[in-house]
FINUMI-962933 format. One record per residue: residue number from 1; residue in three letters; y, x, z of N, C-alpha, C in turn. Coordinates in pm, whole numbers. Layout:
BEGIN
> resi, resn, n_north, n_east, n_up, ca_north, ca_east, ca_up, c_north, c_east, c_up
> NUM, ALA, Y, X, Z, Y, X, Z, Y, X, Z
...
***
This chain:
BEGIN
> resi, resn, n_north, n_east, n_up, ca_north, ca_east, ca_up, c_north, c_east, c_up
> 1, MET, -8685, 1539, 2580, -8653, 1676, 2542, -8609, 1679, 2397
> 2, ALA, -8542, 1786, 2360, -8497, 1804, 2223, -8587, 1903, 2151
> 3, CYS, -8606, 1881, 2022, -8663, 1982, 1934, -8545, 2044, 1859
> 4, PRO, -8492, 2155, 1908, -8366, 2206, 1852, -8376, 2242, 1704
> 5, GLU, -8274, 2202, 1629, -8257, 2240, 1489, -8107, 2246, 1463
> 6, PRO, -8064, 2303, 1350, -7923, 2339, 1336, -7824, 2224, 1322
> 7, SER, -7868, 2098, 1305, -7772, 1988, 1306, -7723, 1961, 1448
> 8, LEU, -7800, 2007, 1547, -7771, 1991, 1690, -7772, 1845, 1736
> 9, ALA, -7819, 1752, 1654, -7819, 1611, 1693, -7898, 1587, 1820
> 10, SER, -8017, 1647, 1829, -8101, 1624, 1947, -8043, 1691, 2071
> 11, ILE, -7986, 1811, 2055, -7924, 1881, 2167, -7805, 1801, 2220
> 12, VAL, -7721, 1751, 2131, -7604, 1672, 2170, -7648, 1544, 2242
> 13, ALA, -7753, 1480, 2191, -7801, 1357, 2255, -7846, 1384, 2398
> 14, ILE, -7920, 1493, 2418, -7966, 1528, 2553, -7849, 1562, 2644
> 15, GLU, -7757, 1644, 2595, -7641, 1682, 2676, -7558, 1560, 2713
> 16, TYR, -7542, 1470, 2619, -7464, 1349, 2645, -7531, 1263, 2752
> 17, LEU, -7662, 1256, 2746, -7738, 1179, 2845, -7717, 1237, 2985
> 18, VAL, -7723, 1370, 2996, -7704, 1435, 3126, -7567, 1403, 3184
> 19, GLU, -7464, 1413, 3101, -7328, 1393, 3150, -7297, 1245, 3175
> 20, THR, -7339, 1159, 3084, -7306, 1017, 3096, -7375, 953, 3216
> 21, LEU, -7501, 989, 3239, -7575, 931, 3352, -7557, 1012, 3480
> 22, LYS, -7474, 1117, 3471, -7445, 1203, 3588, -7575, 1247, 3657
> 23, MET, -7661, 1307, 3577, -7792, 1350, 3627, -7779, 1470, 3719
> 24, GLU, -7874, 1481, 3810, -7875, 1594, 3903, -7978, 1698, 3859
> 25, GLU, -7943, 1824, 3872, -8034, 1932, 3835, -8144, 1943, 3938
> 26, ILE, -8270, 1947, 3893, -8383, 1951, 3987, -8474, 2071, 3966
> 27, GLY, -8449, 2152, 3864, -8535, 2269, 3844, -8507, 2336, 3712
> 28, SER, -8587, 2437, 3682, -8568, 2512, 3557, -8701, 2567, 3508
> 29, ILE, -8703, 2603, 3382, -8819, 2669, 3322, -8770, 2804, 3274
> 30, LYS, -8826, 2910, 3326, -8777, 3044, 3296, -8878, 3123, 3215
> 31, PRO, -8839, 3169, 3095, -8930, 3254, 3019, -8931, 3396, 3075
> 32, ARG, -9048, 3449, 3100, -9060, 3587, 3148, -9081, 3676, 3027
> 33, VAL, -8971, 3721, 2969, -8975, 3805, 2849, -8906, 3937, 2878
> 34, HIS, -8915, 4029, 2783, -8861, 4163, 2805, -8710, 4162, 2822
> 35, VAL, -8641, 4076, 2747, -8496, 4070, 2755, -8455, 3940, 2825
> 36, PRO, -8392, 3946, 2943, -8351, 3824, 3013, -8256, 3740, 2929
> 37, ILE, -8265, 3607, 2945, -8179, 3515, 2873, -8098, 3435, 2975
> 38, VAL, -7967, 3443, 2965, -7879, 3371, 3057, -7769, 3303, 2975
> 39, THR, -7743, 3178, 3004, -7635, 3104, 2939, -7514, 3101, 3032
> 40, VAL, -7394, 3117, 2975, -7272, 3111, 3054, -7192, 2988, 3012
> 41, ILE, -7159, 2902, 3108, -7080, 2781, 3082, -6965, 2777, 3182
> 42, ASP, -6843, 2788, 3131, -6723, 2787, 3217, -6734, 2890, 3329
> 43, GLY, -6782, 3009, 3294, -6788, 3118, 3391, -6912, 3119, 3478
> 44, ALA, -6992, 3014, 3471, -7112, 3005, 3556, -7235, 3050, 3479
> 45, ALA, -7314, 3138, 3538, -7440, 3183, 3477, -7548, 3079, 3501
> 46, LYS, -7616, 3039, 3395, -7718, 2935, 3403, -7845, 2980, 3332
> 47, LEU, -7959, 2941, 3385, -8083, 2960, 3310, -8079, 2866, 3190
> 48, PRO, -8134, 2907, 3077, -8116, 2830, 2953, -8197, 2700, 2944
> 49, TYR, -8304, 2687, 3023, -8389, 2568, 3016, -8395, 2505, 3155
> 50, ARG, -8329, 2388, 3169, -8318, 2327, 3302, -8355, 2179, 3299
> 51, LEU, -8404, 2130, 3413, -8448, 1991, 3426, -8343, 1912, 3504
> 52, PHE, -8310, 1791, 3452, -8215, 1702, 3516, -8278, 1565, 3535
> 53, PHE, -8240, 1496, 3643, -8305, 1372, 3682, -8203, 1263, 3708
> 54, ASP, -8229, 1143, 3654, -8151, 1024, 3683, -8238, 930, 3765
> 55, ARG, -8209, 917, 3893, -8293, 839, 3984, -8291, 690, 3949
> 56, GLU, -8174, 639, 3909, -8162, 495, 3883, -8255, 449, 3772
> 57, HIS, -8267, 529, 3665, -8348, 488, 3551, -8477, 568, 3538
> 58, ALA, -8503, 654, 3638, -8627, 734, 3641, -8647, 814, 3513
> 59, ILE, -8542, 890, 3476, -8547, 970, 3355, -8529, 1118, 3390
> 60, VAL, -8613, 1202, 3334, -8597, 1347, 3345, -8569, 1400, 3205
> 61, VAL, -8469, 1486, 3192, -8443, 1548, 3062, -8446, 1700, 3077
> 62, ILE, -8477, 1767, 2968, -8480, 1912, 2966, -8364, 1961, 2882
> 63, ARG, -8277, 2036, 2945, -8157, 2088, 2881, -8189, 2225, 2822
> 64, GLN, -8158, 2246, 2694, -8191, 2371, 2626, -8065, 2426, 2559
> 65, HIS, -8011, 2534, 2614, -7893, 2595, 2554, -7927, 2713, 2464
> 66, VAL, -8053, 2749, 2460, -8098, 2859, 2375, -8220, 2809, 2297
> 67, PRO, -8226, 2831, 2165, -8342, 2786, 2088, -8471, 2850, 2139
> 68, ILE, -8578, 2773, 2133, -8710, 2824, 2172, -8766, 2904, 2054
> 69, PRO, -8790, 3034, 2069, -8852, 3110, 1960, -8988, 3050, 1924
> 70, PRO, -9025, 3048, 1796, -9150, 2985, 1753, -9273, 3030, 1831
> 71, THR, -9278, 3158, 1869, -9396, 3207, 1940, -9401, 3157, 2084
> 72, LEU, -9294, 3094, 2131, -9294, 3040, 2268, -9324, 2891, 2271
> 73, TYR, -9329, 2826, 2154, -9342, 2681, 2151, -9458, 2631, 2237
> 74, ARG, -9576, 2684, 2211, -9696, 2629, 2275, -9688, 2641, 2427
> 75, GLN, -9653, 2757, 2477, -9649, 2773, 2622, -9537, 2691, 2685
> 76, PHE, -9424, 2680, 2614, -9313, 2600, 2663, -9352, 2452, 2674
> 77, ILE, -9410, 2398, 2567, -9451, 2258, 2567, -9560, 2233, 2671
> 78, ASP, -9659, 2322, 2677, -9767, 2304, 2774, -9715, 2306, 2917
> 79, LYS, -9618, 2393, 2944, -9560, 2398, 3079, -9491, 2266, 3112
> 80, ILE, -9417, 2211, 3015, -9350, 2083, 3036, -9450, 1971, 3059
> 81, LEU, -9555, 1965, 2977, -9652, 1857, 2989, -9737, 1872, 3115
> 82, ASP, -9765, 1995, 3157, -9834, 2016, 3285, -9751, 1956, 3398
> 83, TRP, -9622, 1986, 3398, -9531, 1934, 3500, -9524, 1781, 3495
> 84, ALA, -9520, 1727, 3371, -9512, 1581, 3354, -9636, 1513, 3412
> 85, GLU, -9752, 1567, 3383, -9875, 1508, 3436, -9884, 1522, 3587
> 86, ASP, -9844, 1636, 3640, -9848, 1657, 3785, -9755, 1561, 3858
> 87, ASN, -9649, 1517, 3792, -9550, 1430, 3855, -9557, 1285, 3805
> 88, ALA, -9671, 1250, 3746, -9699, 1112, 3704, -9594, 1056, 3607
> 89, VAL, -9544, 1141, 3517, -9452, 1095, 3414, -9532, 1011, 3313
> 90, GLY, -9483, 891, 3283, -9558, 801, 3198, -9535, 820, 3049
> 91, ARG, -9420, 877, 3013, -9387, 891, 2871, -9305, 1018, 2850
> 92, VAL, -9333, 1088, 2740, -9255, 1205, 2703, -9199, 1183, 2563
> 93, VAL, -9067, 1192, 2550, -9000, 1167, 2423, -8939, 1297, 2372
> 94, CYS, -8967, 1330, 2248, -8910, 1449, 2185, -8816, 1403, 2073
> 95, LEU, -8691, 1450, 2079, -8588, 1410, 1981, -8571, 1518, 1876
> 96, THR, -8553, 1476, 1751, -8527, 1572, 1645, -8457, 1503, 1529
> 97, SER, -8421, 1581, 1429, -8361, 1527, 1307, -8451, 1560, 1188
> 98, THR, -8426, 1492, 1079, -8500, 1518, 957, -8404, 1509, 839
> 99, SER, -8438, 1576, 732, -8361, 1559, 609, -8372, 1413, 563
> 100, LEU, -8279, 1370, 477, -8281, 1232, 430, -8416, 1201, 365
> 101, LEU, -8469, 1083, 396, -8599, 1043, 342, -8584, 962, 213
> 102, SER, -8459, 931, 176, -8431, 862, 50, -8294, 909, 1
> 103, GLU, -8243, 847, -102, -8115, 890, -158, -7999, 867, -62
> 104, GLN, -8005, 759, 15, -7897, 723, 106, -7941, 736, 252
> 105, GLU, -7850, 783, 337, -7879, 790, 480, -7888, 649, 537
> 106, THR, -7982, 625, 627, -7998, 495, 691, -7979, 509, 842
> 107, ASP, -7970, 394, 908, -7961, 392, 1054, -8099, 391, 1119
> 108, ASN, -8204, 400, 1039, -8340, 396, 1092, -8367, 514, 1184
> 109, ILE, -8444, 488, 1287, -8503, 595, 1367, -8653, 589, 1342
> 110, TYR, -8707, 699, 1296, -8849, 707, 1266, -8924, 765, 1385
> 111, PHE, -9051, 732, 1394, -9129, 783, 1507, -9269, 822, 1464
> 112, VAL, -9328, 912, 1543, -9469, 950, 1530, -9526, 949, 1671
> 113, SER, -9639, 882, 1688, -9701, 876, 1820, -9852, 863, 1803
> 114, GLU, -9922, 862, 1914, -10067, 841, 1909, -10094, 701, 1855
> 115, GLU, -10204, 685, 1787, -10234, 559, 1718, -10225, 438, 1810
> 116, GLY, -10270, 452, 1933, -10270, 340, 2026, -10132, 295, 2071
> 117, HIS, -10028, 374, 2042, -9892, 340, 2084, -9802, 300, 1967
> 118, VAL, -9854, 301, 1845, -9771, 275, 1728, -9707, 136, 1735
> 119, ASP, -9784, 33, 1767, -9730, -104, 1773, -9622, -115, 1880
> 120, GLU, -9639, -45, 1991, -9539, -48, 2099, -9402, -4, 2048
> 121, TYR, -9397, 105, 1973, -9269, 156, 1924, -9217, 75, 1805
> 122, ARG, -9308, 22, 1725, -9266, -62, 1613, -9197, -189, 1665
> 123, GLN, -9248, -245, 1775, -9190, -366, 1833, -9050, -342, 1890
> 124, LEU, -9016, -216, 1917, -8882, -183, 1964, -8782, -170, 1849
> 125, GLY, -8828, -185, 1727, -8741, -173, 1611, -8737, -35, 1550
> 126, LEU, -8825, 54, 1597, -8834, 188, 1540, -8930, 186, 1421
> 127, ILE, -8913, 280, 1330, -8988, 278, 1203, -9095, 388, 1204
> 128, PRO, -9222, 351, 1184, -9325, 456, 1178, -9306, 545, 1056
> 129, LEU, -9316, 675, 1076, -9307, 770, 965, -9434, 756, 882
> 130, ARG, -9418, 722, 756, -9534, 686, 673, -9621, 807, 639
> 131, GLU, -9564, 903, 569, -9639, 1021, 528, -9548, 1142, 538
> 132, ALA, -9597, 1246, 601, -9516, 1368, 617, -9605, 1481, 663
> 133, THR, -9557, 1602, 643, -9619, 1719, 702, -9521, 1774, 805
> 134, ILE, -9564, 1779, 929, -9476, 1820, 1039, -9516, 1958, 1086
> 135, THR, -9416, 2047, 1102, -9441, 2183, 1146, -9347, 2215, 1262
> 136, GLY, -9353, 2340, 1309, -9260, 2385, 1413, -9286, 2323, 1547
> 137, ILE, -9181, 2317, 1630, -9197, 2269, 1767, -9239, 2123, 1770
> 138, GLU, -9199, 2045, 1667, -9240, 1905, 1661, -9392, 1893, 1649
> 139, ALA, -9451, 1978, 1565, -9596, 1974, 1548, -9668, 2020, 1675
> 140, VAL, -9614, 2121, 1741, -9672, 2169, 1866, -9667, 2058, 1971
> 141, PHE, -9553, 1989, 1979, -9540, 1878, 2074, -9646, 1771, 2049
> 142, LEU, -9657, 1726, 1924, -9753, 1621, 1893, -9897, 1667, 1918
> 143, ASP, -9929, 1789, 1880, -10063, 1842, 1901, -10096, 1847, 2050
> 144, SER, -9996, 1881, 2131, -10019, 1892, 2276, -10037, 1756, 2342
> 145, VAL, -9956, 1657, 2306, -9968, 1526, 2371, -10094, 1454, 2328
> 146, LEU, -10142, 1480, 2207, -10263, 1414, 2161, -10385, 1454, 2242
> 147, SER, -10380, 1569, 2306, -10495, 1616, 2385, -10483, 1580, 2532
> 148, ARG, -10383, 1498, 2566, -10360, 1462, 2706, -10352, 1310, 2722
> 149, ASN, -10366, 1267, 2845, -10356, 1124, 2876, -10211, 1091, 2908
> 150, ILE, -10125, 1101, 2806, -9983, 1077, 2826, -9926, 1015, 2698
> 151, ASN, -9832, 925, 2715, -9768, 857, 2602, -9657, 946, 2549
> 152, GLY, -9682, 1012, 2437, -9583, 1101, 2379, -9535, 1048, 2245
> 153, VAL, -9404, 1057, 2220, -9350, 1007, 2094, -9243, 1102, 2042
> 154, LEU, -9247, 1126, 1912, -9146, 1206, 1843, -9051, 1110, 1771
> 155, LEU, -8920, 1120, 1800, -8819, 1037, 1734, -8740, 1122, 1636
> 156, LEU, -8721, 1071, 1514, -8653, 1146, 1409, -8537, 1065, 1352
> 157, ALA, -8419, 1125, 1350, -8301, 1063, 1289, -8267, 1137, 1161
> 158, GLU, -8236, 1063, 1056, -8193, 1128, 931, -8058, 1197, 953
> 159, SER, -8045, 1316, 898, -7922, 1395, 916, -7875, 1450, 783
> 160, LYS, -7753, 1414, 744, -7695, 1470, 622, -7670, 1620, 638
> 161, VAL, -7632, 1659, 758, -7604, 1801, 784, -7732, 1883, 767
> 162, LEU, -7841, 1838, 826, -7968, 1911, 812, -8014, 1912, 668
> 163, THR, -7991, 1803, 596, -8027, 1797, 454, -7953, 1905, 376
> 164, ALA, -7823, 1919, 401, -7743, 2021, 332, -7793, 2161, 366
> 165, ILE, -7824, 2185, 492, -7873, 2317, 535, -8005, 2350, 466
> 166, ASN, -8098, 2255, 468, -8229, 2281, 408, -8220, 2305, 259
> 167, ARG, -8131, 2235, 191, -8115, 2257, 46, -8059, 2396, 17
> 168, LEU, -7966, 2441, 101, -7913, 2576, 84, -8020, 2681, 108
> 169, ILE, -8100, 2661, 212, -8206, 2758, 244, -8311, 2760, 133
> 170, GLU, -8349, 2640, 85, -8454, 2630, -18, -8409, 2686, -152
> 171, SER, -8278, 2701, -172, -8229, 2756, -299, -8272, 2901, -317
> 172, GLY, -8302, 2969, -204, -8346, 3108, -209, -8237, 3208, -240
> 173, LYS, -8113, 3163, -246, -8003, 3251, -283, -7926, 3304, -162
> 174, LEU, -7963, 3260, -43, -7890, 3298, 77, -7980, 3382, 167
> 175, SER, -7927, 3491, 217, -8011, 3585, 292, -7998, 3572, 442
> 176, SER, -7894, 3503, 490, -7876, 3495, 635, -7812, 3363, 675
> 177, HIS, -7818, 3333, 806, -7757, 3210, 855, -7605, 3214, 841
> 178, LYS, -7548, 3336, 839, -7403, 3348, 820, -7363, 3298, 681
> 179, ASP, -7447, 3326, 580, -7420, 3276, 446, -7419, 3124, 444
> 180, VAL, -7517, 3065, 511, -7526, 2918, 516, -7403, 2860, 583
> 181, LEU, -7364, 2916, 697, -7247, 2866, 768, -7121, 2877, 682
> 182, SER, -7109, 2988, 610, -6991, 3009, 526, -6981, 2902, 418
> 183, ILE, -7093, 2873, 352, -7091, 2772, 245, -7066, 2633, 302
> 184, LEU, -7128, 2602, 415, -7105, 2472, 478, -6958, 2453, 512
> 185, ASN, -6896, 2556, 566, -6755, 2547, 602, -6666, 2526, 479
> 186, GLN, -6709, 2584, 367, -6631, 2570, 244, -6649, 2433, 179
> 187, THR, -6768, 2374, 195, -6799, 2250, 123, -6774, 2123, 204
> 188, ILE, -6801, 2127, 335, -6785, 2005, 414, -6683, 2023, 526
> 189, GLY, -6606, 2131, 521, -6507, 2154, 626, -6571, 2223, 745
> 190, THR, -6499, 2229, 854, -6551, 2296, 974, -6681, 2229, 1017
> 191, TYR, -6786, 2306, 1020, -6920, 2253, 1045, -6941, 2235, 1195
> 192, GLY, -6978, 2114, 1234, -7003, 2085, 1374, -7131, 2004, 1389
> 193, PRO, -7167, 1969, 1513, -7289, 1892, 1536, -7287, 1759, 1460
> 194, ASP, -7405, 1711, 1422, -7417, 1585, 1350, -7411, 1470, 1450
> 195, VAL, -7290, 1418, 1469, -7268, 1312, 1568, -7337, 1182, 1526
> 196, THR, -7338, 1155, 1394, -7401, 1032, 1345, -7550, 1029, 1379
> 197, ALA, -7619, 1141, 1357, -7762, 1147, 1389, -7784, 1140, 1540
> 198, ALA, -7696, 1205, 1618, -7707, 1200, 1764, -7691, 1057, 1814
> 199, LEU, -7598, 984, 1754, -7575, 845, 1793, -7700, 761, 1770
> 200, LYS, -7767, 783, 1658, -7890, 708, 1629, -7998, 739, 1733
> 201, LEU, -8007, 865, 1773, -8107, 903, 1874, -8077, 838, 2008
> 202, ILE, -7949, 834, 2046, -7910, 770, 2172, -7945, 622, 2170
> 203, LYS, -7920, 555, 2058, -7952, 412, 2049, -8102, 388, 2058
> 204, ALA, -8180, 478, 2000, -8326, 465, 2009, -8373, 484, 2153
> 205, LEU, -8313, 582, 2223, -8348, 602, 2363, -8313, 479, 2447
> 206, SER, -8201, 415, 2416, -8162, 293, 2488, -8270, 187, 2476
> 207, LYS, -8329, 175, 2357, -8435, 77, 2336, -8559, 112, 2418
> 208, ILE, -8591, 239, 2425, -8712, 281, 2495, -8700, 264, 2645
> 209, ILE, -8583, 300, 2702, -8568, 293, 2848, -8518, 157, 2895
> 210, GLY, -8480, 70, 2801, -8435, -63, 2839, -8301, -66, 2907
> 211, PHE, -8215, 27, 2872, -8081, 36, 2930, -7985, 81, 2822
> 212, GLU, -7874, 9, 2805, -7778, 41, 2701, -7693, 160, 2742
> 213, ILE, -7715, 274, 2680, -7639, 395, 2711, -7506, 388, 2637
> 214, PRO, -7392, 393, 2706, -7263, 387, 2636, -7244, 508, 2546
> 215, THR, -7185, 485, 2429, -7171, 594, 2332, -7026, 618, 2291
> 216, ASP, -6930, 559, 2362, -6790, 566, 2320, -6732, 706, 2324
> 217, LYS, -6789, 796, 2404, -6734, 931, 2415, -6823, 1036, 2350
> 218, LEU, -6916, 992, 2267, -7013, 1085, 2209, -6948, 1189, 2119
> 219, ALA, -6857, 1146, 2030, -6793, 1240, 1937, -6714, 1347, 2011
> 220, GLU, -6640, 1306, 2112, -6564, 1402, 2193, -6656, 1500, 2264
> 221, HIS, -6766, 1447, 2314, -6864, 1529, 2384, -6927, 1632, 2291
> 222, ALA, -6958, 1592, 2167, -7029, 1679, 2074, -6952, 1806, 2043
> 223, ASP, -6820, 1797, 2038, -6739, 1914, 2004, -6760, 2031, 2100
> 224, LYS, -6799, 2001, 2223, -6816, 2107, 2323, -6936, 2196, 2295
> 225, TYR, -7024, 2151, 2206, -7148, 2226, 2184, -7154, 2290, 2046
> 226, ALA, -7038, 2298, 1980, -7033, 2365, 1850, -7072, 2512, 1860
> 227, PHE, -7051, 2571, 1979, -7083, 2714, 1995, -7233, 2742, 1981
> 228, LEU, -7316, 2639, 1992, -7461, 2658, 1982, -7509, 2663, 1837
> 229, ILE, -7424, 2623, 1744, -7466, 2609, 1604, -7516, 2741, 1546
> 230, ASP, -7438, 2844, 1564, -7471, 2975, 1506, -7608, 3021, 1551
> 231, LYS, -7634, 3013, 1681, -7761, 3062, 1736, -7879, 2978, 1690
> 232, ASN, -7862, 2845, 1687, -7970, 2758, 1644, -8004, 2780, 1497
> 233, LEU, -7902, 2798, 1415, -7927, 2821, 1273, -7994, 2955, 1251
> 234, GLU, -7951, 3057, 1325, -8014, 3189, 1315, -8162, 3181, 1349
> 235, GLU, -8195, 3110, 1457, -8336, 3097, 1499, -8415, 3016, 1397
> 236, TYR, -8350, 2916, 1339, -8414, 2827, 1241, -8458, 2906, 1118
> 237, MET, -8380, 3008, 1082, -8409, 3085, 960, -8490, 3211, 988
> 238, LYS, -8511, 3243, 1113, -8575, 3370, 1148, -8726, 3361, 1130
> 239, PRO, -8789, 3459, 1066, -8935, 3460, 1057, -8997, 3484, 1193
> 240, PRO, -9112, 3425, 1223, -9173, 3442, 1354, -9214, 3585, 1383
> 241, LYS, -9204, 3625, 1511, -9246, 3757, 1556, -9351, 3740, 1664
> 242, GLU, -9432, 3839, 1679, -9535, 3835, 1783, -9473, 3862, 1920
> 243, GLU, -9499, 3775, 2016, -9451, 3793, 2153, -9562, 3751, 2247
> 244, LEU, -9557, 3800, 2367, -9654, 3761, 2469, -9577, 3706, 2590
> 245, PRO, -9523, 3583, 2578, -9439, 3529, 2684, -9519, 3458, 2793
> 246, VAL, -9456, 3441, 2906, -9512, 3362, 3015, -9400, 3277, 3073
> 247, PHE, -9426, 3147, 3093, -9329, 3060, 3158, -9377, 3029, 3298
> 248, TYR, -9281, 3016, 3389, -9320, 2980, 3526, -9212, 2896, 3590
***
């Protein structure tokens, strides 16, 4: 699954996996909220959170075309993990991006997992995150898997795009996501998904599943999801609101 953030690296990685492995849709997760949420793709109405399955490699992914509001994180993650346990899923991987951890961007993929699984991921060539404070959906994911008998891991790719966004937000001079988008477009050109970070996440997934996922069409694929940027950035900057959601 992806932990959506405005670089869209994790979303692009998931979408690319669905298309490249020609996964079949097997179900959906529907939030029961006051205002219905429907995604439209090429004229077709779709529920925003859907499950896809690749039988050959025994992989299930969760497709998310709408950001998960912060107040829905816990119930959304718990619903996913309930389903995973009921269906004997052995591992749950959450993809995300992080601001640069040093002056220069690296090809490293960092991970956070339960203590008993750290050596397993280190042996795959992934780098344990040394010290950090994790919040948002990533923290909810880790908190949830730690209380269950399931191998859960958070993968983080450094993103220059996310670094630029966070620096703009932290400046305190911008009042809306539209301001951020405007400055990004002026400074780095037309702002699109972070393909470099998505590529790193795909390579890390290849190591975990033991199958080399082809990446030759990733950049072309990423362009199709630029329409999600505005919404993800808006949700990223939005203060949390009280909601009483139910997923089923």
